[in-house]
LUMRO-540942 format. One record per residue (C-alpha): x, y, z. Coordinates in steps of 0.02 Angstrom, whole numbers, plus 50000, padded with zeros to 5 digits. Example, Ala and Ser with C-alpha at 12.3 -4.5 7.8 and 13.67 -1.06 7.14 Angstrom:
2
atom x: 50615&y: 49775&z: 50390
atom x: 50684&y: 49947&z: 50357
! end
This chain:
580
atom x: 49360&y: 51381&z: 48603
atom x: 49189&y: 51301&z: 48581
atom x: 49271&y: 51134&z: 48545
atom x: 49372&y: 51151&z: 48706
atom x: 49215&y: 51190&z: 48805
atom x: 49129&y: 51037&z: 48732
atom x: 49277&y: 50928&z: 48779
atom x: 49278&y: 50996&z: 48957
atom x: 49091&y: 50969&z: 48973
atom x: 49106&y: 50793&z: 48906
atom x: 49249&y: 50747&z: 49022
atom x: 49222&y: 50853&z: 49176
atom x: 49231&y: 50702&z: 49292
atom x: 49402&y: 50651&z: 49225
atom x: 49469&y: 50827&z: 49244
atom x: 49407&y: 50838&z: 49423
atom x: 49483&y: 50668&z: 49465
atom x: 49649&y: 50724&z: 49391
atom x: 49646&y: 50882&z: 49497
atom x: 49594&y: 50796&z: 49660
atom x: 49766&y: 50732&z: 49715
atom x: 49837&y: 50905&z: 49681
atom x: 49712&y: 50974&z: 49806
atom x: 49758&y: 50839&z: 49931
atom x: 49943&y: 50878&z: 49910
atom x: 49907&y: 51062&z: 49944
atom x: 49822&y: 51011&z: 50106
atom x: 49957&y: 50890&z: 50160
atom x: 50095&y: 50790&z: 50076
atom x: 50122&y: 50671&z: 50220
atom x: 50022&y: 50535&z: 50131
atom x: 50138&y: 50526&z: 49980
atom x: 50299&y: 50490&z: 50077
atom x: 50360&y: 50340&z: 50176
atom x: 50355&y: 50353&z: 50366
atom x: 50536&y: 50364&z: 50423
atom x: 50512&y: 50236&z: 50562
atom x: 50434&y: 50106&z: 50447
atom x: 50539&y: 49960&z: 50384
atom x: 50457&y: 49866&z: 50241
atom x: 50409&y: 50016&z: 50135
atom x: 50591&y: 50076&z: 50131
atom x: 50652&y: 49904&z: 50078
atom x: 50567&y: 49928&z: 49910
atom x: 50650&y: 50098&z: 49887
atom x: 50815&y: 50007&z: 49906
atom x: 50763&y: 49887&z: 49768
atom x: 50710&y: 50033&z: 49658
atom x: 50885&y: 50108&z: 49668
atom x: 50994&y: 49952&z: 49683
atom x: 50890&y: 49821&z: 49591
atom x: 51027&y: 49711&z: 49517
atom x: 51138&y: 49720&z: 49671
atom x: 50997&y: 49667&z: 49787
atom x: 50932&y: 49527&z: 49677
atom x: 51108&y: 49454&z: 49671
atom x: 51150&y: 49484&z: 49855
atom x: 50983&y: 49422&z: 49926
atom x: 50921&y: 49286&z: 49807
atom x: 50810&y: 49204&z: 49939
atom x: 50728&y: 49364&z: 50002
atom x: 50543&y: 49361&z: 49957
atom x: 50544&y: 49551&z: 49939
atom x: 50641&y: 49532&z: 49778
atom x: 50508&y: 49419&z: 49701
atom x: 50384&y: 49562&z: 49691
atom x: 50455&y: 49616&z: 49525
atom x: 50289&y: 49676&z: 49454
atom x: 50306&y: 49819&z: 49578
atom x: 50495&y: 49832&z: 49589
atom x: 50524&y: 49847&z: 49401
atom x: 50410&y: 49999&z: 49375
atom x: 50486&y: 50080&z: 49529
atom x: 50662&y: 50045&z: 49466
atom x: 50619&y: 50118&z: 49296
atom x: 50547&y: 50278&z: 49370
atom x: 50694&y: 50301&z: 49490
atom x: 50814&y: 50273&z: 49344
atom x: 50733&y: 50413&z: 49244
atom x: 50705&y: 50543&z: 49380
atom x: 50784&y: 50611&z: 49537
atom x: 50724&y: 50528&z: 49700
atom x: 50603&y: 50669&z: 49743
atom x: 50526&y: 50684&z: 49570
atom x: 50521&y: 50493&z: 49554
atom x: 50421&y: 50480&z: 49715
atom x: 50286&y: 50597&z: 49649
atom x: 50283&y: 50519&z: 49475
atom x: 50269&y: 50341&z: 49543
atom x: 50134&y: 50369&z: 49672
atom x: 50031&y: 50496&z: 49577
atom x: 50037&y: 50373&z: 49432
atom x: 49963&y: 50237&z: 49543
atom x: 49833&y: 50360&z: 49610
atom x: 49775&y: 50412&z: 49437
atom x: 49769&y: 50237&z: 49365
atom x: 49670&y: 50172&z: 49514
atom x: 49542&y: 50312&z: 49523
atom x: 49516&y: 50323&z: 49335
atom x: 49499&y: 50133&z: 49325
atom x: 49361&y: 50127&z: 49455
atom x: 49274&y: 50269&z: 49364
atom x: 49282&y: 50177&z: 49197
atom x: 49219&y: 50016&z: 49277
atom x: 49068&y: 50101&z: 49356
atom x: 49016&y: 50225&z: 49221
atom x: 48931&y: 50105&z: 49099
atom x: 48820&y: 50027&z: 49231
atom x: 48783&y: 50165&z: 49358
atom x: 48813&y: 50326&z: 49264
atom x: 48942&y: 50464&z: 49262
atom x: 48889&y: 50547&z: 49424
atom x: 48895&y: 50392&z: 49533
atom x: 49057&y: 50336&z: 49451
atom x: 49138&y: 50504&z: 49483
atom x: 49083&y: 50519&z: 49664
atom x: 49137&y: 50341&z: 49706
atom x: 49307&y: 50372&z: 49627
atom x: 49327&y: 50536&z: 49719
atom x: 49274&y: 50461&z: 49886
atom x: 49400&y: 50320&z: 49865
atom x: 49531&y: 50448&z: 49814
atom x: 49507&y: 50539&z: 49979
atom x: 49489&y: 50384&z: 50088
atom x: 49627&y: 50383&z: 50218
atom x: 49673&y: 50200&z: 50200
atom x: 49681&y: 50217&z: 50011
atom x: 49798&y: 50366&z: 50026
atom x: 49906&y: 50271&z: 50149
atom x: 49918&y: 50123&z: 50031
atom x: 49946&y: 50222&z: 49872
atom x: 50070&y: 50345&z: 49948
atom x: 50206&y: 50235&z: 50022
atom x: 50321&y: 50109&z: 49936
atom x: 50245&y: 49952&z: 50010
atom x: 50160&y: 49835&z: 49886
atom x: 49977&y: 49863&z: 49934
atom x: 49960&y: 50020&z: 49827
atom x: 50023&y: 49930&z: 49673
atom x: 49908&y: 49783&z: 49712
atom x: 49755&y: 49896&z: 49724
atom x: 49799&y: 49971&z: 49555
atom x: 49827&y: 49804&z: 49469
atom x: 49666&y: 49736&z: 49544
atom x: 49564&y: 49880&z: 49474
atom x: 49648&y: 49860&z: 49305
atom x: 49602&y: 49676&z: 49307
atom x: 49421&y: 49717&z: 49347
atom x: 49420&y: 49849&z: 49209
atom x: 49485&y: 49724&z: 49081
atom x: 49353&y: 49596&z: 49134
atom x: 49219&y: 49730&z: 49121
atom x: 49273&y: 49777&z: 48946
atom x: 49287&y: 49594&z: 48896
atom x: 49103&y: 49573&z: 48942
atom x: 49044&y: 49724&z: 48842
atom x: 49163&y: 49756&z: 48697
atom x: 49185&y: 49666&z: 48532
atom x: 49371&y: 49632&z: 48547
atom x: 49341&y: 49532&z: 48704
atom x: 49484&y: 49409&z: 48679
atom x: 49607&y: 49555&z: 48689
atom x: 49532&y: 49616&z: 48851
atom x: 49531&y: 49441&z: 48926
atom x: 49714&y: 49424&z: 48877
atom x: 49752&y: 49590&z: 48963
atom x: 49652&y: 49536&z: 49116
atom x: 49769&y: 49387&z: 49132
atom x: 49921&y: 49501&z: 49119
atom x: 49859&y: 49619&z: 49254
atom x: 49804&y: 49475&z: 49365
atom x: 49979&y: 49402&z: 49352
atom x: 50054&y: 49570&z: 49396
atom x: 49931&y: 49577&z: 49541
atom x: 49976&y: 49413&z: 49625
atom x: 50162&y: 49442&z: 49599
atom x: 50149&y: 49594&z: 49712
atom x: 50090&y: 49478&z: 49850
atom x: 50025&y: 49300&z: 49843
atom x: 49886&y: 49347&z: 49965
atom x: 49796&y: 49418&z: 49812
atom x: 49768&y: 49239&z: 49754
atom x: 49624&y: 49232&z: 49878
atom x: 49532&y: 49357&z: 49767
atom x: 49536&y: 49245&z: 49613
atom x: 49363&y: 49170&z: 49651
atom x: 49290&y: 49344&z: 49671
atom x: 49358&y: 49401&z: 49503
atom x: 49289&y: 49245&z: 49417
atom x: 49120&y: 49274&z: 49498
atom x: 49121&y: 49455&z: 49442
atom x: 49159&y: 49411&z: 49262
atom x: 49023&y: 49278&z: 49254
atom x: 48892&y: 49397&z: 49323
atom x: 48947&y: 49541&z: 49211
atom x: 48965&y: 49435&z: 49055
atom x: 48796&y: 49346&z: 49066
atom x: 48677&y: 49490&z: 49021
atom x: 48773&y: 49540&z: 48865
atom x: 48814&y: 49396&z: 48750
atom x: 48851&y: 49212&z: 48755
atom x: 49030&y: 49163&z: 48722
atom x: 49127&y: 49003&z: 48738
atom x: 49190&y: 48996&z: 48915
atom x: 49342&y: 48895&z: 48862
atom x: 49404&y: 49031&z: 48745
atom x: 49380&y: 49165&z: 48879
atom x: 49477&y: 49064&z: 49007
atom x: 49611&y: 49020&z: 48880
atom x: 49639&y: 49203&z: 48832
atom x: 49657&y: 49253&z: 49014
atom x: 49774&y: 49106&z: 49050
atom x: 49883&y: 49153&z: 48902
atom x: 49895&y: 49330&z: 48970
atom x: 49944&y: 49263&z: 49141
atom x: 50077&y: 49150&z: 49066
atom x: 50141&y: 49294&z: 48960
atom x: 50173&y: 49410&z: 49108
atom x: 50247&y: 49265&z: 49206
atom x: 50365&y: 49220&z: 49065
atom x: 50415&y: 49402&z: 49044
atom x: 50455&y: 49425&z: 49228
atom x: 50547&y: 49259&z: 49234
atom x: 50652&y: 49312&z: 49085
atom x: 50694&y: 49479&z: 49164
atom x: 50746&y: 49394&z: 49325
atom x: 50850&y: 49268&z: 49229
atom x: 50937&y: 49406&z: 49132
atom x: 50983&y: 49494&z: 49295
atom x: 51030&y: 49352&z: 49413
atom x: 51025&y: 49193&z: 49309
atom x: 50872&y: 49121&z: 49399
atom x: 50714&y: 49089&z: 49300
atom x: 50577&y: 49053&z: 49427
atom x: 50585&y: 49218&z: 49520
atom x: 50430&y: 49184&z: 49625
atom x: 50495&y: 49031&z: 49719
atom x: 50557&y: 49126&z: 49874
atom x: 50382&y: 49198&z: 49896
atom x: 50304&y: 49026&z: 49876
atom x: 50425&y: 48952&z: 50002
atom x: 50393&y: 49094&z: 50124
atom x: 50204&y: 49074&z: 50107
atom x: 50215&y: 48886&z: 50137
atom x: 50325&y: 48907&z: 50290
atom x: 50228&y: 49050&z: 50369
atom x: 50052&y: 48984&z: 50341
atom x: 49965&y: 48919&z: 50495
atom x: 50084&y: 49005&z: 50616
atom x: 50015&y: 49071&z: 50782
atom x: 49933&y: 49242&z: 50778
atom x: 50071&y: 49366&z: 50828
atom x: 49947&y: 49485&z: 50911
atom x: 49852&y: 49345&z: 50996
atom x: 49684&y: 49414&z: 50936
atom x: 49544&y: 49293&z: 50897
atom x: 49437&y: 49326&z: 50744
atom x: 49281&y: 49371&z: 50844
atom x: 49381&y: 49493&z: 50952
atom x: 49459&y: 49572&z: 50799
atom x: 49289&y: 49630&z: 50735
atom x: 49266&y: 49741&z: 50888
atom x: 49445&y: 49801&z: 50908
atom x: 49498&y: 49843&z: 50729
atom x: 49418&y: 50010&z: 50685
atom x: 49485&y: 49996&z: 50506
atom x: 49361&y: 49853&z: 50479
atom x: 49209&y: 49960&z: 50519
atom x: 49176&y: 50023&z: 50343
atom x: 49212&y: 49855&z: 50256
atom x: 49096&y: 49765&z: 50377
atom x: 48960&y: 49896&z: 50348
atom x: 48973&y: 49872&z: 50160
atom x: 48979&y: 49682&z: 50183
atom x: 48817&y: 49686&z: 50282
atom x: 48730&y: 49798&z: 50156
atom x: 48789&y: 49694&z: 50008
atom x: 48736&y: 49530&z: 50088
atom x: 48562&y: 49596&z: 50131
atom x: 48539&y: 49666&z: 49956
atom x: 48589&y: 49504&z: 49871
atom x: 48477&y: 49406&z: 49989
atom x: 48330&y: 49518&z: 49943
atom x: 48364&y: 49485&z: 49759
atom x: 48295&y: 49310&z: 49783
atom x: 48128&y: 49378&z: 49840
atom x: 48108&y: 49538&z: 49738
atom x: 48101&y: 49530&z: 49551
atom x: 48165&y: 49708&z: 49536
atom x: 48334&y: 49653&z: 49603
atom x: 48362&y: 49519&z: 49472
atom x: 48440&y: 49637&z: 49345
atom x: 48527&y: 49744&z: 49475
atom x: 48684&y: 49831&z: 49413
atom x: 48753&y: 49820&z: 49589
atom x: 48748&y: 49629&z: 49600
atom x: 48915&y: 49593&z: 49512
atom x: 49006&y: 49721&z: 49620
atom x: 48924&y: 49658&z: 49780
atom x: 48971&y: 49479&z: 49735
atom x: 49149&y: 49535&z: 49697
atom x: 49164&y: 49615&z: 49868
atom x: 49077&y: 49478&z: 49968
atom x: 49176&y: 49334&z: 49892
atom x: 49338&y: 49432&z: 49913
atom x: 49299&y: 49471&z: 50094
atom x: 49256&y: 49289&z: 50128
atom x: 49424&y: 49241&z: 50056
atom x: 49511&y: 49360&z: 50178
atom x: 49411&y: 49290&z: 50323
atom x: 49465&y: 49114&z: 50272
atom x: 49647&y: 49169&z: 50269
atom x: 49631&y: 49249&z: 50440
atom x: 49548&y: 49096&z: 50516
atom x: 49646&y: 48956&z: 50434
atom x: 49805&y: 49016&z: 50350
atom x: 49884&y: 49179&z: 50407
atom x: 49839&y: 49343&z: 50489
atom x: 49774&y: 49475&z: 50370
atom x: 49624&y: 49568&z: 50441
atom x: 49720&y: 49635&z: 50591
atom x: 49834&y: 49740&z: 50481
atom x: 49778&y: 49892&z: 50383
atom x: 49894&y: 49856&z: 50237
atom x: 49804&y: 49690&z: 50207
atom x: 49630&y: 49759&z: 50237
atom x: 49671&y: 49890&z: 50105
atom x: 49654&y: 49748&z: 49978
atom x: 49466&y: 49763&z: 50004
atom x: 49462&y: 49948&z: 49958
atom x: 49436&y: 49930&z: 49769
atom x: 49288&y: 49812&z: 49776
atom x: 49216&y: 49905&z: 49926
atom x: 49206&y: 50069&z: 49832
atom x: 49137&y: 49982&z: 49679
atom x: 48992&y: 49928&z: 49789
atom x: 48973&y: 50103&z: 49859
atom x: 48975&y: 50173&z: 49682
atom x: 48843&y: 50050&z: 49624
atom x: 48732&y: 50105&z: 49768
atom x: 48742&y: 50285&z: 49708
atom x: 48659&y: 50254&z: 49539
atom x: 48502&y: 50356&z: 49587
atom x: 48611&y: 50512&z: 49585
atom x: 48572&y: 50526&z: 49401
atom x: 48392&y: 50573&z: 49446
atom x: 48447&y: 50730&z: 49538
atom x: 48452&y: 50901&z: 49458
atom x: 48623&y: 50969&z: 49415
atom x: 48620&y: 51092&z: 49559
atom x: 48566&y: 50960&z: 49685
atom x: 48703&y: 50842&z: 49630
atom x: 48837&y: 50976&z: 49643
atom x: 48778&y: 51019&z: 49819
atom x: 48776&y: 50838&z: 49876
atom x: 48946&y: 50798&z: 49798
atom x: 49028&y: 50955&z: 49867
atom x: 48958&y: 50924&z: 50041
atom x: 49020&y: 50745&z: 50044
atom x: 49193&y: 50782&z: 49977
atom x: 49218&y: 50920&z: 50105
atom x: 49171&y: 50799&z: 50243
atom x: 49290&y: 50667&z: 50178
atom x: 49435&y: 50787&z: 50153
atom x: 49411&y: 50876&z: 50320
atom x: 49492&y: 50739&z: 50428
atom x: 49648&y: 50748&z: 50319
atom x: 49688&y: 50928&z: 50366
atom x: 49819&y: 50957&z: 50502
atom x: 49706&y: 51079&z: 50593
atom x: 49565&y: 50954&z: 50611
atom x: 49516&y: 50917&z: 50792
atom x: 49536&y: 50729&z: 50800
atom x: 49464&y: 50714&z: 50975
atom x: 49292&y: 50760&z: 50907
atom x: 49282&y: 50621&z: 50778
atom x: 49170&y: 50505&z: 50882
atom x: 49046&y: 50648&z: 50908
atom x: 49045&y: 50689&z: 50723
atom x: 49021&y: 50505&z: 50684
atom x: 48868&y: 50495&z: 50798
atom x: 48791&y: 50651&z: 50722
atom x: 48820&y: 50591&z: 50544
atom x: 48754&y: 50418&z: 50583
atom x: 48596&y: 50490&z: 50662
atom x: 48573&y: 50605&z: 50513
atom x: 48591&y: 50461&z: 50391
atom x: 48459&y: 50361&z: 50485
atom x: 48338&y: 50508&z: 50477
atom x: 48370&y: 50526&z: 50290
atom x: 48338&y: 50340&z: 50267
atom x: 48170&y: 50356&z: 50354
atom x: 48122&y: 50508&z: 50251
atom x: 48166&y: 50417&z: 50090
atom x: 48010&y: 50311&z: 50110
atom x: 47911&y: 50467&z: 50067
atom x: 48024&y: 50522&z: 49924
atom x: 47992&y: 50444&z: 49754
atom x: 48166&y: 50487&z: 49693
atom x: 48245&y: 50406&z: 49845
atom x: 48356&y: 50558&z: 49875
atom x: 48354&y: 50515&z: 50060
atom x: 48431&y: 50345&z: 50024
atom x: 48567&y: 50425&z: 49920
atom x: 48615&y: 50547&z: 50056
atom x: 48603&y: 50409&z: 50186
atom x: 48728&y: 50302&z: 50092
atom x: 48847&y: 50448&z: 50072
atom x: 48835&y: 50500&z: 50253
atom x: 48862&y: 50322&z: 50311
atom x: 49017&y: 50313&z: 50203
atom x: 49086&y: 50473&z: 50274
atom x: 49042&y: 50433&z: 50454
atom x: 49120&y: 50262&z: 50439
atom x: 49278&y: 50330&z: 50361
atom x: 49311&y: 50454&z: 50502
atom x: 49235&y: 50357&z: 50646
atom x: 49322&y: 50301&z: 50803
atom x: 49479&y: 50399&z: 50761
atom x: 49506&y: 50294&z: 50605
atom x: 49543&y: 50430&z: 50478
atom x: 49728&y: 50463&z: 50468
atom x: 49759&y: 50372&z: 50632
atom x: 49749&y: 50210&z: 50533
atom x: 49916&y: 50248&z: 50452
atom x: 50086&y: 50286&z: 50522
atom x: 50101&y: 50439&z: 50411
atom x: 49963&y: 50521&z: 50513
atom x: 50068&y: 50515&z: 50669
atom x: 50190&y: 50632&z: 50584
atom x: 50046&y: 50740&z: 50527
atom x: 49973&y: 50756&z: 50703
atom x: 50145&y: 50795&z: 50775
atom x: 50157&y: 50940&z: 50653
atom x: 50311&y: 50868&z: 50569
atom x: 50350&y: 50990&z: 50430
atom x: 50347&y: 50948&z: 50248
atom x: 50529&y: 51000&z: 50240
atom x: 50579&y: 50866&z: 50365
atom x: 50481&y: 50734&z: 50269
atom x: 50560&y: 50780&z: 50103
atom x: 50734&y: 50791&z: 50180
atom x: 50714&y: 50616&z: 50249
atom x: 50665&y: 50547&z: 50079
atom x: 50808&y: 50636&z: 49992
atom x: 50933&y: 50579&z: 50124
atom x: 50885&y: 50396&z: 50104
atom x: 50896&y: 50410&z: 49915
atom x: 51065&y: 50497&z: 49924
atom x: 51140&y: 50367&z: 50041
atom x: 51073&y: 50222&z: 49937
atom x: 51155&y: 50293&z: 49782
atom x: 51316&y: 50314&z: 49882
atom x: 51310&y: 50133&z: 49939
atom x: 51271&y: 50077&z: 49762
atom x: 51439&y: 50149&z: 49710
atom x: 51549&y: 50106&z: 49860
atom x: 51470&y: 49940&z: 49909
atom x: 51423&y: 49849&z: 49747
atom x: 51425&y: 49677&z: 49831
atom x: 51309&y: 49737&z: 49972
atom x: 51432&y: 49684&z: 50107
atom x: 51416&y: 49830&z: 50229
atom x: 51338&y: 49810&z: 50401
atom x: 51247&y: 49954&z: 50487
atom x: 51269&y: 50021&z: 50662
atom x: 51182&y: 50174&z: 50732
atom x: 51082&y: 50246&z: 50877
atom x: 50897&y: 50274&z: 50850
atom x: 50905&y: 50405&z: 50987
atom x: 50996&y: 50522&z: 50868
atom x: 50898&y: 50523&z: 50705
atom x: 50746&y: 50427&z: 50646
atom x: 50812&y: 50429&z: 50468
atom x: 50946&y: 50302&z: 50516
atom x: 50817&y: 50162&z: 50522
atom x: 50748&y: 50214&z: 50353
atom x: 50923&y: 50205&z: 50276
atom x: 50955&y: 50036&z: 50357
atom x: 50784&y: 49971&z: 50303
atom x: 50818&y: 50023&z: 50123
atom x: 50976&y: 49917&z: 50139
atom x: 50874&y: 49764&z: 50190
atom x: 50881&y: 49801&z: 50375
atom x: 50855&y: 49625&z: 50443
atom x: 50999&y: 49554&z: 50340
atom x: 51131&y: 49688&z: 50372
atom x: 51102&y: 49760&z: 50547
atom x: 51230&y: 49762&z: 50687
atom x: 51124&y: 49862&z: 50808
atom x: 51020&y: 50016&z: 50843
atom x: 51099&y: 50057&z: 51011
atom x: 51268&y: 50123&z: 50955
atom x: 51396&y: 50112&z: 51033
atom x: 51317&y: 49962&z: 51120
atom x: 51321&y: 49798&z: 51024
atom x: 51144&y: 49752&z: 51074
atom x: 51041&y: 49717&z: 50918
atom x: 50871&y: 49799&z: 50931
atom x: 50815&y: 49957&z: 51012
atom x: 50730&y: 49921&z: 51179
atom x: 50752&y: 49734&z: 51151
atom x: 50861&y: 49733&z: 51305
atom x: 50961&y: 49855&z: 51408
atom x: 51111&y: 49926&z: 51315
atom x: 51217&y: 49888&z: 51468
atom x: 51163&y: 49706&z: 51485
atom x: 51293&y: 49573&z: 51444
atom x: 51281&y: 49500&z: 51270
atom x: 51202&y: 49329&z: 51261
atom x: 51313&y: 49185&z: 51199
atom x: 51208&y: 49174&z: 51040
atom x: 51226&y: 49360&z: 51007
atom x: 51413&y: 49356&z: 51040
atom x: 51438&y: 49208&z: 50925
atom x: 51336&y: 49292&z: 50788
atom x: 51437&y: 49453&z: 50799
atom x: 51603&y: 49361&z: 50788
atom x: 51544&y: 49270&z: 50633
atom x: 51489&y: 49432&z: 50551
atom x: 51650&y: 49522&z: 50592
atom x: 51752&y: 49379&z: 50521
atom x: 51654&y: 49347&z: 50360
atom x: 51608&y: 49527&z: 50315
atom x: 51711&y: 49647&z: 50421
atom x: 51655&y: 49817&z: 50354
atom x: 51529&y: 49920&z: 50452
atom x: 51445&y: 50086&z: 50411
atom x: 51419&y: 50189&z: 50568
atom x: 51289&y: 50330&z: 50561
atom x: 51325&y: 50460&z: 50694
atom x: 51326&y: 50645&z: 50733
atom x: 51462&y: 50620&z: 50863
atom x: 51642&y: 50666&z: 50824
atom x: 51713&y: 50523&z: 50926
atom x: 51607&y: 50387&z: 50845
atom x: 51762&y: 50289&z: 50790
atom x: 51835&y: 50287&z: 50967
atom x: 51668&y: 50231&z: 51040
atom x: 51656&y: 50091&z: 50912
atom x: 51833&y: 50031&z: 50949
atom x: 51798&y: 50029&z: 51136
atom x: 51642&y: 49924&z: 51111
atom x: 51727&y: 49803&z: 50991
atom x: 51869&y: 49774&z: 51115
atom x: 51745&y: 49695&z: 51235
atom x: 51717&y: 49554&z: 51111
atom x: 51897&y: 49535&z: 51054
atom x: 51898&y: 49647&z: 50901
atom x: 51963&y: 49817&z: 50849
atom x: 51933&y: 49930&z: 50698
atom x: 52007&y: 50063&z: 50587
atom x: 51921&y: 50195&z: 50483
atom x: 51936&y: 50172&z: 50296
atom x: 51819&y: 50311&z: 50237
atom x: 51703&y: 50448&z: 50298
atom x: 51557&y: 50528&z: 50206
atom x: 51472&y: 50683&z: 50275
atom x: 51285&y: 50683&z: 50238
atom x: 51196&y: 50850&z: 50237
atom x: 51018&y: 50880&z: 50181
atom x: 50961&y: 51045&z: 50258
atom x: 50873&y: 50985&z: 50417
atom x: 50971&y: 50821&z: 50425
atom x: 51159&y: 50809&z: 50453
atom x: 51271&y: 50665&z: 50508
atom x: 51427&y: 50570&z: 50456
atom x: 51443&y: 50395&z: 50387
atom x: 51603&y: 50315&z: 50449
atom x: 51656&y: 50155&z: 50362
atom x: 51763&y: 50046&z: 50476
atom x: 51852&y: 49883&z: 50446
atom x: 51847&y: 49762&z: 50591
atom x: 51989&y: 49642&z: 50637
atom x: 52033&y: 49530&z: 50784
atom x: 52141&y: 49600&z: 50922
atom x: 52316&y: 49529&z: 50911
atom x: 52317&y: 49471&z: 51092
atom x: 52162&y: 49365&z: 51059
atom x: 52238&y: 49268&z: 50915
! end
């Protein structure tokens, strides 16, 4: 018993970090499921379940090149049921990310600051959004933090070549989730140089070589896996081609960079940290006390990474206007925040518990369904004013407790300001509409069930999809998991118009649309209709007659998952005899 107590006392931060997502799940589970109306996040669920089929059917789709994320997802979904796999996969990412940031910070800023920074990141709305859905940003955040952890250990531990080798492996896994992460390479190099310098002198060539070997190892492994599945070695080429073709394209939202700063509320906290980091590093040139600052490597990591994102936004492609790209800044941002909390170690145990509890309550509060979102701007103003007062009072406090509280309050106020909170993610919309957990889970189970059905009845991935979004939102999730943009007939069933609200369902089909439909019906004539209507087949036949085709039903599959019920009707399309 005494040994157990000693272990708990020695690792209380780890135990609390392990219990934190359980608390968040008890409050709300919306963050750990895909939004039904989203497209890209469901695409990866399709790859998790039908990996080989999709890699063969869509060899040029850049989604399939993100194998450092798809392979772990496929493995987990092969071992567990869809519902259990979802929890295992995303809680796994959550734990690895939060424990990694804790282990990075602890040697330089202490256990308390490392714990609180990890916990604050673990409750941050944009982090939960990224880590909880199937899009690639959650995996990227995790691989980034693992890379930073390996670089940190390489700078401090004896077996540094091993850690540099592993840093190359995790960096390779990182960029193969999304090539945008390449813009963070200079920041990682800067971080390692600043972290490595105070400890010992090593040959830079050997360090670089070990990391490069690690990178080549993970690349060769992923290439070999892809070759074994589809017979193509260089799996990453579709992503490279997509990046080269999409770079420099016009901004789709028509927002200039200077306008974006004032309109994107999700940039408020990163910009606040950027300003603070820049000022601190600038002061280090004039104040000797800053020269050995433990925060400098983390601040440099964040600043250089942020500058890389700004360069991409200005010259290459749009990144800062989307939360799922800005989430790439989350790891380095909270490393900076953690480094700023080092003075927490001067507080008494009781004072630290009070401060940490107060801050975590404030961070968690906006995540609760009962929270009054309309009052967030008022709360932000009060917290901001309080933090300013604490900053002023810190000038008369030798322990700088005021500065500590000011930093924490600024973090909290920024994270919930201007309706950011959960409003920054689509999953919050469901939360605010009081969508029940049962509906969310049923949607996830339905998509998983249908994908497994298609895996068996459509091994060549030849089915098209036709449905009405007015009936059930889950239809789009199913279609998205089946690579929506490649296999969609339309979302206005029984109309043959392609996209919902793209044009009136009663408008005549354009010549281009008509020609495209005829080609699809001729080359791949089988369509899966999702409908709750009993006369779905008759409606489909009537619509197809207007373009010179007819259809017959070849199979029906009733889908029932408690709150969700509909029928999948598989039809085979053929030309009308009188049009031959």
